[in-house]
C-alpha positions as CSV (number, residue, x, y, z in Angstrom):
1,M,0.1,0.0,0.0
2,S,1.5,3.2,-0.8
3,M,1.4,6.5,1.0
4,E,-0.3,9.0,-0.8
5,P,2.3,9.2,-3.9
6,L,1.3,12.5,-5.4
7,A,1.2,14.7,-2.2
8,R,4.6,12.9,-1.2
9,E,6.4,13.6,-4.3
10,Q,5.3,17.4,-4.3
11,A,4.2,19.2,-1.4
12,N,4.5,22.2,-2.7
13,N,6.0,23.8,-6.0
14,T,9.5,22.8,-5.0
15,Y,10.4,19.4,-7.1
16,C,12.9,20.6,-8.9
17,L,14.8,22.3,-6.4
18,F,14.7,18.8,-4.5
19,L,15.6,17.0,-7.7
20,T,19.1,19.6,-7.9
21,A,19.6,19.0,-3.8
22,N,22.5,16.8,-4.5
23,L,24.1,18.4,-7.2
24,K,27.5,19.3,-5.9
25,P,28.5,23.2,-5.2
26,G,31.4,24.6,-6.4
27,N,30.2,23.8,-10.4
28,M,29.2,26.3,-12.6
29,A,26.9,24.4,-14.3
30,N,25.3,22.7,-11.5
31,A,24.6,26.4,-9.9
32,L,23.5,27.3,-13.1
33,T,21.0,24.3,-13.4
34,R,19.7,24.9,-9.5
35,K,19.0,28.8,-10.5
36,V,16.8,28.3,-13.6
37,L,15.0,25.4,-11.8
38,A,14.2,27.5,-9.2
39,L,13.1,30.2,-11.2
40,T,10.4,27.7,-12.9
41,D,9.5,26.5,-9.4
42,L,8.8,30.0,-8.5
43,L,6.5,30.8,-11.8
44,G,4.8,27.5,-11.3
45,V,6.0,25.6,-14.2
46,T,6.7,22.8,-12.6
47,S,3.6,22.1,-10.0
48,Q,1.7,19.1,-10.9
49,I,-1.6,19.5,-12.6
50,P,-3.4,16.9,-10.6
51,Q,-2.3,17.9,-7.1
52,P,-4.9,20.9,-6.7
53,R,-7.8,19.1,-8.0
54,V,-7.3,16.0,-5.8
55,R,-6.9,18.3,-2.6
56,D,-10.2,19.9,-4.1
57,F,-12.1,17.0,-4.4
58,V,-11.4,15.6,-1.3
59,S,-12.0,19.1,0.5
60,R,-15.3,19.0,-1.3
61,N,-16.4,15.6,0.8
62,A,-14.7,17.0,4.1
63,T,-16.6,15.4,7.2
64,E,-16.8,15.3,11.1
65,A,-17.5,11.6,11.0
66,T,-15.3,9.1,11.9
67,T,-12.8,8.2,9.4
68,L,-10.7,5.7,8.3
69,D,-7.6,7.6,6.2
70,L,-6.6,4.7,4.3
71,G,-3.0,4.9,3.1
72,C,-2.5,8.1,4.8
73,G,0.9,8.6,4.6
74,A,2.0,12.1,5.8
75,G,-1.7,12.9,6.5
76,P,-2.2,15.5,3.5
77,Y,-6.0,15.7,4.1
78,A,-5.7,15.2,7.8
79,D,-7.3,19.1,8.4
80,Y,-10.7,18.1,6.6
81,F,-11.2,15.1,8.7
82,P,-10.8,15.8,12.2
83,H,-12.2,12.3,13.9
84,R,-9.7,10.1,11.7
85,I,-7.8,7.6,12.1
86,G,-4.3,7.0,9.9
87,F,-3.7,3.7,8.8
88,D,-0.6,3.2,6.5
89,V,1.8,0.5,5.8
90,Q,4.6,2.6,7.3
91,P,5.0,4.2,10.6
92,G,4.7,8.3,10.5
93,P,3.4,11.4,12.4
94,A,0.0,11.1,10.9
95,V,-0.3,7.7,11.1
96,H,-2.2,6.1,14.2
97,I,-2.0,2.3,13.0
98,V,0.5,0.8,10.8
99,G,-1.0,-2.0,8.8
100,D,-1.9,-3.7,5.5
101,A,-5.0,-2.2,3.4
102,H,-5.9,-6.2,2.2
103,D,-6.3,-7.2,6.1
104,L,-8.1,-4.6,8.3
105,G,-9.2,-7.1,11.2
106,T,-7.6,-4.5,13.4
107,F,-11.5,-2.7,13.1
108,E,-14.7,-4.0,14.0
109,D,-17.4,-4.5,11.4
110,E,-19.4,-1.2,10.3
111,Q,-16.8,1.2,12.7
112,F,-16.2,4.0,10.4
113,E,-18.9,6.7,8.9
114,C,-16.3,7.5,6.2
115,V,-13.2,5.8,4.5
116,L,-10.9,8.4,2.9
117,C,-8.5,6.1,-0.1
118,S,-6.8,8.6,-2.3
119,E,-4.0,7.4,-4.7
120,V,-3.8,4.1,-3.0
121,L,-5.8,1.9,-5.2
122,E,-3.3,1.6,-7.9
123,H,-0.7,0.4,-5.1
124,L,-2.7,-2.3,-3.5
125,H,-1.8,-5.9,-5.5
126,T,-5.4,-7.4,-4.7
127,P,-7.8,-4.6,-4.8
128,T,-11.0,-6.8,-4.5
129,R,-9.6,-7.9,-1.1
130,A,-9.0,-4.1,-0.1
131,I,-12.6,-3.4,-1.3
132,D,-14.5,-6.1,0.8
133,E,-12.3,-5.2,3.8
134,I,-13.8,-1.5,3.1
135,H,-17.2,-2.1,2.7
136,R,-16.8,-4.1,5.9
137,V,-16.1,-1.8,8.2
138,L,-18.2,1.1,6.8
139,K,-21.6,1.4,8.5
140,P,-24.7,1.3,6.3
141,G,-24.9,4.5,4.7
142,G,-21.2,5.1,5.4
143,R,-19.1,6.7,2.7
144,L,-15.9,5.9,0.4
145,I,-14.2,8.8,-0.8
146,L,-11.5,7.3,-3.7
147,T,-9.2,8.8,-5.8
148,T,-6.6,6.9,-8.2
149,R,-4.9,6.5,-11.6
150,F,-5.9,5.8,-15.0
151,I,-3.7,7.5,-17.5
152,F,-0.5,7.6,-15.4
153,P,3.3,6.3,-15.7
154,I,4.7,3.8,-13.2
155,H,5.1,5.5,-9.9
156,E,6.4,4.5,-6.4
157,A,7.9,1.7,-8.1
158,P,7.8,-1.6,-7.5
159,G,4.8,-1.3,-5.7
160,D,2.5,-0.3,-8.8
161,Y,0.1,-2.7,-9.8
162,Y,-3.0,-1.4,-12.1
163,R,-4.8,1.3,-13.5
164,Y,-8.2,2.0,-13.6
165,T,-11.2,2.8,-16.2
166,K,-14.1,4.3,-15.1
167,Y,-15.7,1.1,-16.6
168,G,-13.5,-1.2,-14.3
169,L,-14.1,1.3,-11.2
170,R,-18.0,0.6,-11.4
171,H,-17.4,-3.1,-11.8
172,L,-14.8,-3.4,-8.6
173,L,-17.3,-0.9,-6.7
174,Q,-20.3,-3.0,-7.1
175,C,-21.3,-3.7,-3.6
176,F,-21.6,0.2,-3.3
177,E,-23.9,2.8,-4.5
178,I,-21.8,4.9,-6.7
179,L,-23.0,8.6,-6.3
180,E,-20.4,10.2,-8.5
181,I,-17.5,9.2,-10.8
182,E,-15.8,12.5,-11.9
183,E,-12.6,12.5,-14.6
184,E,-9.4,14.2,-13.1
185,S,-8.3,15.5,-16.8
186,N,-9.7,16.0,-20.1
187,T,-7.4,14.2,-22.8
188,L,-5.1,17.1,-23.7
189,E,-4.5,17.8,-20.0
190,A,-3.3,14.0,-19.9
191,V,-1.0,14.5,-22.5
192,A,0.3,17.5,-20.7
193,V,0.6,15.5,-17.6
194,L,2.6,12.7,-19.1
195,Y,5.2,15.7,-20.6
196,Q,5.3,16.7,-16.8
197,R,6.1,13.3,-15.4
198,I,8.9,13.0,-18.3
199,G,10.6,15.9,-16.6
200,F,10.0,14.6,-13.2
201,Q,11.2,11.1,-13.6
202,C,13.5,10.9,-16.8
203,R,16.8,12.8,-17.6
204,T,16.9,14.6,-21.0
205,L,20.2,14.2,-22.6
206,G,21.7,13.4,-19.2
207,S,20.8,16.8,-17.8
208,L,18.7,18.0,-15.3
209,L,18.3,21.6,-16.8
210,L,17.2,19.9,-20.1
211,N,14.0,18.7,-18.3
212,I,12.5,22.2,-18.5
213,V,11.4,21.5,-22.3
214,W,9.4,19.0,-21.3
215,F,7.8,20.9,-18.3
216,V,7.1,23.8,-20.9
217,A,5.4,21.6,-23.3
218,A,3.2,20.3,-20.6
219,R,1.8,23.8,-20.3
220,I,1.6,24.8,-24.1
221,T,-0.2,21.6,-24.3
222,Q,-3.1,22.4,-22.0
223,L,-3.2,25.8,-23.7
224,F,-5.1,23.6,-27.0
225,S,-7.5,21.5,-24.7
226,F,-10.2,23.5,-26.5
227,V,-9.2,22.0,-30.2
228,I,-10.8,18.5,-29.0
229,T,-14.5,18.3,-29.3
230,R,-16.0,15.1,-29.5
231,E,-14.2,11.4,-28.3
232,Y,-15.4,8.3,-29.1
233,G,-14.9,5.1,-27.0
234,S,-14.2,3.3,-29.8
235,K,-12.5,3.7,-33.3
236,W,-15.3,1.7,-35.1
237,I,-18.2,2.7,-33.4
238,G,-18.9,6.1,-33.3
239,V,-20.6,6.6,-29.4
240,E,-19.5,9.5,-27.8
241,D,-17.9,8.5,-24.3
242,G,-16.2,11.4,-22.4
243,H,-12.9,12.0,-22.4
244,I,-11.0,8.8,-23.8
245,M,-7.9,9.9,-21.8
246,T,-7.6,11.2,-18.0
247,T,-5.2,11.0,-15.6
248,G,-7.3,9.8,-13.0
249,Y,-10.6,9.3,-11.3
250,Y,-12.3,10.8,-8.4
251,V,-15.4,8.8,-6.8
252,L,-17.5,8.9,-4.2
253,C,-19.7,6.0,-3.2
254,E,-22.0,4.8,-0.5
255,K,-22.8,1.8,1.4
256,P,-26.3,0.7,0.7
257,I,-28.4,1.2,4.0
258,G,-29.9,-2.2,4.8
259,E,-27.3,-4.4,3.5
260,P,-25.5,-6.2,6.2
261,N,-22.2,-7.5,5.9
262,A,-21.9,-10.6,4.4
263,P,-21.2,-13.7,6.6
264,E,-17.7,-15.6,6.9
265,A,-17.5,-18.8,4.8
């Protein structure tokens, strides 16, 4: 189970400064690289496109209900859930209980009114087991707030297992009543995010400085999102289907009232 990858990778707009932290001082080329990348940080060129959108979705669903913050990491959303229990595979200041999302045996049936599972699902090797556990610990009428990746590079390797379409999520979450599935980005914004990730996760001709090209390409690509006016779910059948590429999905769903947990076999 991963610990909030997007939030952990870039808590603010200083990602490139982080990348250059280990550059040897006294080298003129390294000094230039550090200054240029610091400027791109200051201008917001390197700020991740998805990050504020994830936060906005989570904040819109803030609650004072008892909440299991699953895979909470550093607890970036703790302020939105004052009655939370932080649960993660690794210890940390925001973690109350260390454990595995596939086995929530620490908790009783129907203990929580809300479960927050942000940027975790793609890092679970057996997601059906984790979803069953989330369903078990939720009270009837309780809500699951979930965000996950679709068009996105490998990250947090090697613990990166799956990507989800909206159809896959509906199937995986069929034991819940889905109230909302929201696309994180449009198609060209997804392309822009891929450019950004090349800048974050690759080296261009061996140089950090040349990675600026990818960040600039991302911002330019975003500007042309308006040119795509229709999108289809198949190249053979002209059925419109929202955005054919999006970086991820935000899901709000509810455990049906009057539906008991399945008895143990």
